[in-house]
N, C-alpha and C positions, 0 to 999 in steps of 0.2 A: 351663968354656967362657967365653971372654971376651965381654963385651957388644959387640955390633956385628959380631963375627966371623961370617962366613957358616958355616952348618952344615947338613949333610944327614945323614939317617939311613937306613940300610938296616934294614928291620924284618921280623920274621916274626910273623904272627898265627897262632895255632893253638889246638887244644884237646887235652886230655890223652888223648883216644881215638886221637890221631894220624890221624884221618880227614881233617882239613883242615889244610893249611899254605899260607899266603898270604904271598908275599914281595913287598915293594915299597920305594919310596923316598919320603921326605917331607922337606920343608924345615923343618917345624914339627911334630915328632912329638907334642909336648904337646897342641897344638891338635887334631891328628888324633884322638888318643885321648880327649880330655876334652870337646871341644865339637862334634864332628861325629859322624855315624854312622860307625862303624868299617867301612872298606872290606874287611874280612877275609872269610873264608869264610862260607858260608851258615849255618853252625852258630851258634846263639845263644850258645854257650859259648866261642866264639873269643875269645882275648885276646892282648895283646902279650906274647910269651914270649921274644923275643930282639931285640936291636938293636945296631947298630954306628954310630959317629959318624965323619963325614968332613967335612973343611973344603972340599973341592973336589967340585962336583957330578959332574964326569966320573968321579972315583974311585968315588963312591957308585953311579953308574949302571953302571960296570964291575963292581963287586962284586955288584950286584943280578943282572946278567946271568950272572955265574959261578954264583951260588946257584941261579938258575932252571934252569940247565943241569945242575947236579949232581942226583944222585938224591935222592929223598925221604928215604931212609935217612940220607944225609949231612946233610940239614937237621935231622932228628931228633937225630942225634949232636951237631951243633953246639948245638942248643937244650939238650940234656941235659948237655952239658959245662959249662955255666954256670948252668943253671936246671933241675936234675933233677926238680923237682916241678911244672914248667910253671906257675909262679905268674904272675899278671898283673903285669907290670913297669911299667905305666903310672903307678903312684904313685911310682916312682923318678925320674921326669922332672922337671926344673926348668921352671917357668913362664917 
């Protein structure tokens, strides 16, 4: 990502029990996951398990809307296609 370039992230917070899946959009995903209370599901085991990067806010909002209208099984499939162990991806983000 280039410095100064706008960026938006569609994220999914979840837990390995698949009980909770929270989809949202953030402009600063690092700050969201490292310096604030995570707005994820009620479960204390919820973690950042999936994210996508967008340079346009409208694209990120559109994708968020798509994911929220898809089934929970689709969100789980998406997560497991790139993160089969549901690891916390917050450490993979650049500051």
